[in-house]
C-alpha positions in Angstrom: -20.3 22.7 -1.6 -21.4 20.1 -4.1 -19.8 20.0 -7.5 -21.9 19.2 -10.6 -21.9 15.5 -10.3 -24.1 12.5 -9.6 -25.6 12.2 -6.1 -27.2 9.2 -4.4 -30.7 9.2 -2.9 -29.4 7.1 0.0 -26.1 6.4 1.7 -24.7 3.0 0.9 -25.3 0.5 3.7 -22.4 -1.5 5.0 -23.7 -5.0 4.4 -22.3 -8.0 6.3 -20.8 -8.5 9.8 -19.2 -6.0 12.0 -15.5 -5.3 11.7 -13.0 -4.5 14.5 -13.3 -0.8 13.7 -17.1 -0.7 13.1 -18.7 2.3 14.8 -15.7 4.6 14.2 -15.8 7.6 11.9 -12.8 8.6 9.8 -12.4 11.8 7.8 -10.1 11.3 4.9 -8.8 14.7 3.5 -5.8 13.1 1.8 -5.0 12.7 -1.9 -3.0 10.4 -4.1 -2.2 7.0 -2.6 -0.6 6.8 0.9 -3.3 8.6 2.9 -6.3 7.5 0.9 -5.3 3.8 0.9 -4.5 3.9 4.5 -8.1 5.1 5.1 -9.4 2.3 2.8 -7.6 -0.2 5.0 -9.5 1.3 8.0 -12.8 1.0 6.0 -12.0 -2.6 5.3 -12.1 -3.2 9.0 -15.5 -1.6 9.3 -14.8 2.1 9.9 -17.1 4.7 8.3 -14.7 6.6 6.0 -15.8 10.0 4.5 -13.5 11.1 1.7 -13.5 14.9 1.7 -12.2 16.4 -1.6 -11.9 20.0 -2.9 -14.4 20.8 -5.7 -11.7 20.0 -8.2 -11.3 16.5 -6.8 -8.3 14.4 -5.7 -5.5 14.8 -8.2 -5.4 11.0 -8.6 -8.7 11.3 -10.4 -6.9 13.0 -13.2 -4.1 10.4 -13.7 -3.9 8.7 -17.0 -6.2 5.7 -17.2 -7.5 3.3 -19.9 -10.9 3.6 -18.2 -12.8 6.3 -20.0 -14.9 7.7 -17.2 -12.7 7.2 -14.1 -9.1 6.8 -13.0 -8.2 3.2 -12.4 -5.7 4.3 -9.7 -8.4 6.4 -7.8 -10.9 3.5 -7.9 -8.4 1.1 -6.6 -7.3 3.0 -3.5 -10.6 4.6 -2.4 -13.0 1.7 -1.9 -15.7 1.7 0.7 -15.8 5.5 1.2 -18.5 8.1 1.2 -17.7 11.0 -1.1 -18.0 14.6 0.0 -16.8 17.7 -1.8 -16.0 20.8 0.3 -14.1 24.1 -0.4 -12.5 24.7 3.0 -11.7 28.3 2.0 -15.5 29.0 2.1 -17.0 29.6 5.5 -20.0 27.4 5.0 -17.9 24.4 3.9 -15.4 25.0 6.6 -18.2 25.0 9.2 -19.5 21.7 7.7 -16.1 20.1 8.2 -15.9 21.4 11.8 -19.3 19.7 12.4 -17.9 16.5 11.1 -14.8 16.8 13.2 -16.9 17.0 16.4 -18.2 13.5 15.7 -15.1 12.0 14.1 -12.7 9.6 15.7 -9.9 10.0 13.1 -8.8 12.6 10.6 -6.2 11.9 8.0 -4.6 14.4 5.6 -1.4 14.8 3.5 -1.0 18.6 3.5 2.4 20.0 3.9 3.0 21.3 7.5 2.4 25.0 6.6 -1.1 24.4 5.0 -3.3 23.1 7.9 -3.0 26.3 10.0 -4.0 28.4 7.0 -7.1 26.2 6.5 -7.9 26.2 10.2 -7.4 22.4 10.5 -4.1 22.1 12.3 -4.0 19.6 15.1 -3.8 22.3 17.8 -7.0 23.8 16.4 -9.0 20.6 16.0 -8.1 19.1 19.3 -9.9 22.0 21.0 -13.0 20.9 19.2 -12.5 17.2 19.7 -9.9 16.2 22.3 -10.4 12.5 21.4 -9.5 13.0 17.8 -6.7 10.9 16.3 -5.1 13.3 13.8 -2.8 11.6 11.2 -0.6 13.7 8.9 1.1 12.0 6.0 4.0 14.0 4.7 6.9 13.5 2.3 9.7 14.1 4.8 8.2 14.7 8.2 7.1 17.6 10.3 10.6 19.0 11.1 13.9 19.5 9.4 15.0 21.3 6.2 12.7 19.3 3.9 9.5 19.5 5.9 7.7 21.7 3.4 8.9 19.8 0.4 6.3 17.7 -1.5 7.0 14.0 -1.3 6.5 11.5 -4.1 7.0 7.7 -4.1 9.7 7.4 -6.7 11.5 10.6 -5.5 11.8 8.9 -2.1 12.9 5.6 -3.7 15.7 7.4 -5.5 16.7 9.5 -2.5 16.9 6.6 0.0 19.0 4.1 -2.1 16.2 1.8 -3.1 16.8 2.4 -6.8 20.6 2.1 -6.5 20.2 -1.4 -4.9 17.5 -2.4 -7.3 19.6 -2.0 -10.4 22.2 -4.5 -11.5 25.8 -4.0 -10.5 27.6 -1.5 -12.6 24.3 -0.4 -14.3 22.1 2.7 -13.6 19.6 2.7 -10.7 16.1 1.4 -11.4 12.7 2.5 -10.2 10.4 -0.1 -8.4 7.2 0.5 -10.2 3.9 0.0 -8.3 4.2 2.9 -5.7 5.7 0.5 -3.1 6.7 3.4 -0.8 3.1 4.9 -1.0 1.5 1.6 -0.2 3.8 0.8 2.7 3.2 4.3 4.1 -0.6 3.5 3.8 0.0 0.4 5.9 1.8 2.5 8.5 -1.1 5.0 8.5 -3.6 2.2 9.3 -1.2 0.7 11.9 -0.5 4.0 13.5 -4.1 5.0 13.7 -5.1 1.7 15.1 -2.5 1.9 17.8 -3.5 5.5 18.7 -7.2 4.3 19.0 -6.1 1.5 21.3 -4.2 4.0 23.5 -7.2 6.3 23.5 -9.2 3.5 25.2 -6.9 3.8 28.1 -6.2 7.5 28.3 -9.4 8.9 26.8 -7.2 11.3 24.8 -6.6 11.7 21.1 -3.1 12.4 19.7 -1.1 13.5 16.6 0.2 10.6 14.4 3.0 11.4 11.9 3.7 9.2 8.9 6.1 10.2 6.1 7.2 8.6 2.9 10.8 9.0 4.1 10.1 6.9 7.2 8.3 4.4 5.0 11.2 4.1 2.5 13.7 3.6 5.3 11.5 1.2 7.3 11.4 -1.0 4.2 15.2 -1.1 4.3 15.7 -1.9 8.0 17.8 -4.9 7.1 20.1 -2.6 5.1 20.1 0.2 7.6 22.7 -1.4 9.7 26.2 0.2 10.0 28.4 -1.5 12.6 31.0 0.4 14.5 34.4 0.1 12.7 33.2 -1.0 9.3 33.4 1.2 6.2 30.4 3.2 5.2 30.4 1.8 1.6 29.9 -1.8 2.6 27.9 -4.4 0.7 24.3 -4.4 1.7 22.9 -6.4 -1.1 20.8 -9.4 0.1 20.2 -11.1 -3.3 22.2 -14.2 -2.6 24.6 -13.9 -5.5 22.2 -14.5 -8.4 21.2 -18.1 -7.6 18.0 -16.9 -5.9 16.3 -14.7 -8.4 14.3 -14.7 -11.7 15.6 -16.9 -14.4 14.7 -17.6 -18.1 13.2 -20.9 -19.2 12.1 -22.4 -22.4 9.1 -20.1 -22.3 8.6 -17.4 -19.6 10.6 -16.7 -16.5 10.6 -18.3 -13.0 11.7 -17.0 -9.6 13.6 -19.5 -7.6 14.7 -19.3 -3.9 17.5 -21.7 -2.9 19.1 -20.2 0.1 18.9 -23.1 2.5 20.9 -26.3 2.1 17.7 -28.3 1.7 16.3 -26.1 -1.1 19.7 -25.9 -2.8 20.0 -29.7 -2.9 16.4 -30.1 -4.1 16.9 -27.5 -6.9 20.0 -29.3 -8.1 18.2 -32.7 -8.1 15.1 -31.4 -9.9 17.1 -29.7 -12.7 19.4 -32.6 -13.2 22.6 -31.1 -11.7 23.2 -33.2 -8.6 26.9 -32.7 -8.9 26.5 -29.0 -8.0 24.9 -30.0 -4.7 27.8 -32.4 -4.0 30.5 -29.7 -4.7 32.0 -28.3 -1.5 32.7 -25.1 -3.3 29.0 -24.4 -3.4 27.8 -25.7 -0.1 26.8 -22.4 1.5 24.9 -19.3 0.4 28.1 -17.2 0.6 30.1 -19.7 -1.4 27.4 -19.9 -4.1 27.4 -16.1 -4.3 31.2 -16.1 -4.8 30.8 -18.7 -7.6 27.6 -17.4 -9.2 29.4 -16.8 -12.5 30.1 -20.5 -12.7 26.7 -21.8 -11.4 24.1 -19.5 -13.2 25.0 -20.5 -16.8 24.6 -24.2 -15.9 21.3 -23.5 -14.2 20.0 -21.5 -17.2 21.0 -24.3 -19.6 19.1 -26.8 -17.5 16.0 -24.5 -17.1 15.8 -24.1 -20.9 14.4 -27.7 -21.1 11.0 -26.7 -19.8 8.6 -23.8 -19.6 8.2 -21.7 -16.4 4.8 -23.2 -15.7 6.2 -26.7 -16.2 9.1 -26.0 -13.8 6.7 -24.6 -11.3 4.7 -27.8 -11.3 7.8 -30.0 -11.2 9.4 -28.1 -8.3 6.2 -28.2 -6.3 6.9 -27.8 -2.6 10.5 -29.0 -2.9 11.8 -25.6 -4.2 10.2 -22.2 -3.4 9.3 -20.7 -6.8 6.8 -18.9 -8.9 6.3 -18.6 -12.6 6.3 -14.9 -13.6 2.7 -13.9 -14.2 0.8 -10.6 -14.9 -1.5 -8.9 -12.4 -4.3 -9.8 -14.8 -3.7 -13.4 -14.0 -4.6 -12.8 -10.4 -8.3 -12.1 -11.1 -8.9 -15.8 -11.7 -6.1 -17.3 -9.7 -7.4 -20.3 -7.7 -5.6 -19.3 -4.5 -6.7 -15.7 -4.7 -10.3 -16.7 -5.3 -10.2 -19.3 -2.5 -9.1 -16.5 -0.1 -12.0 -14.2 -1.3 -9.6 -11.5 -2.4 -11.6 -10.4 -5.5 -15.1 -9.1 -5.5 -17.5 -7.5 -7.9 -18.3 -3.9 -7.4 -21.1 -1.7 -8.8 -20.0 1.9 -9.7 -22.3 4.8 -10.8 -20.3 5.5 -14.0 -18.2 2.3 -14.6 -21.0 -0.1 -13.9 -19.7 -3.5 -12.8 -16.1 -4.1 -12.2 -13.9 -6.7 -10.3 -11.4 -5.5 -7.7 -9.5 -6.3 -4.6 -11.4 -6.7 -1.4 -9.5 -6.6 1.9 -6.0 -7.5 3.1 -6.6 -8.9 6.6 -8.8 -11.8 7.8 -10.6 -11.5 11.1 -12.3 -14.7 12.3 -14.8 -13.2 14.7 -15.3 -9.7 13.2 -14.5 -10.1 9.5 -16.1 -6.7 8.6 -18.7 -5.6 6.2 -18.5 -6.1 2.4 -16.6 -3.4 0.5 -18.2 -1.1 -2.0 -17.0 1.0 -4.9 -15.0 4.3 -4.6 -17.3 7.3 -4.8 -17.6 9.8 -7.6 -16.7 13.3 -6.8 -19.1 14.7 -4.2 -21.4 11.7 -4.6 -22.7 11.8 -1.0 -22.1 15.4 0.0 -25.7 16.4 0.5 -26.7 13.3 2.3 -23.6 13.3 4.7 -24.1 17.0 5.5 -27.9 16.5 6.0 -27.4 13.5 8.3 -24.9 15.5 10.3 -27.4 18.3 10.9 -30.0 15.7 12.0 -27.5 14.3 14.6 
């Protein structure tokens, strides 16, 4: 039941005010990013989240990391959870999970559809134990169809759904969007779907199955492109990049992103970089016209931007032109705006010691939620969680 790892003498207390989901119990049986981070978003809002891993641990723990003792990815997506290790193929551990299911409000997993029945944790089986249970299954492609048993991965779905084709430059190979964007958006859908099901349960008194897939997440992110009007050709332009004017541009030092889609911002940009004649030219007085003449405009813009650094242009543009100098994620730890919004906190971890990390994504005025705490080590709270369940 409990792998050979560190255990705590007491369960971590949720310090701070109540959150909108305080008092709810979530069982997180998922691995990798989408399911686990979706559960962390629920924990951010006050829910008690119990991460249940096999004795070998979530595979994300084994991912390459410059941290010696832990995986940076695992630590980042599993904050504010209690850690329990169970082998669901063993009767004693399966019984321990069933005891937790009886008291749970939500269960999340990312097993392929054929696995839960074999483990005795399919929705039809668990709703007999707890009819109020919200049961969320995160899959690669959904619960039906020819790909339902296929394992899903972020960048596989990016490539399959056209995201990579549109990310690359015209005439060049497709490009991956690094940062697991599909996984993280699927995590947001997990939290949103579970919250909606919990709200509906308040009216009906019944739990229900909630399905989230990486395929749905990848296509949802492209809703503006997923429009095919009657009568138009299938292979029609769906690029929304405004012809190259709006985008990332080189400067004297560094790069800067500039958005100049509206007439107001276009005129302000031209004035600020010393090219007022472009704003006065009728050939460039709309987004579509500027896209058509990008080959003429962009070289002039780059020549002007070469006069200053990205940070200098950012300061000069101010509020007149939407922009941002290209920074690294490391810069965000001490960014004034990030700190003003309390997005970074210091965590204490059993093996890492002290580290700084992201806190919570949503602000609630009346129920801000308790303070976050570090992701658990493998099986860190197994004995205490199982013992407390027996006492209940």
